[in-house]
C-alpha positions in Angstrom: 109.5 114.6 104.4 112.0 111.6 102.7 111.4 110.6 98.8 111.4 107.0 100.4 109.1 107.5 102.5 106.2 109.3 100.3 106.9 106.2 97.9 106.2 104.1 101.0 103.3 106.0 102.2 101.6 105.9 98.4 102.3 102.0 97.9 100.2 101.6 101.6 97.6 102.8 99.6 97.2 106.5 101.3 96.1 109.1 98.8 98.3 112.7 98.7 94.6 114.2 100.1 96.3 111.6 103.8 99.6 112.8 103.2 98.7 116.0 103.0 96.2 115.9 106.1 99.6 114.2 108.0 102.0 116.3 107.1 100.7 120.1 106.7 103.9 121.2 105.7 103.8 119.1 102.5 102.4 120.4 99.3 101.3 119.3 96.8 104.1 119.4 94.2 106.1 118.2 96.3 104.4 114.9 96.9 104.2 115.3 92.7 108.3 115.6 92.9 108.8 113.1 94.6 106.7 111.4 92.4 109.0 112.5 89.0 112.7 111.9 90.8 111.4 108.3 91.3 110.2 107.8 87.7 113.4 109.2 86.8 115.9 107.6 89.0 114.1 103.7 87.9 114.2 105.2 84.1 118.3 105.0 84.9 118.4 101.1 86.1 119.6 98.6 82.5 117.8 95.1 83.7 119.9 91.8 82.5 118.3 89.2 82.2 119.6 86.0 83.7 119.4 82.2 82.9 118.0 80.3 85.3 
């Protein structure tokens, strides 16, 4: 299961338990790793203000 799919499912309101039931080969550690990966990816982004 892709990180993107895990994040989308969680953002739609599904719980980790819902994901684990729907995807028996998925582990809680894998879901937490996906969240950690996303957090690390965002840390590296730079935000530049734009005048409107």
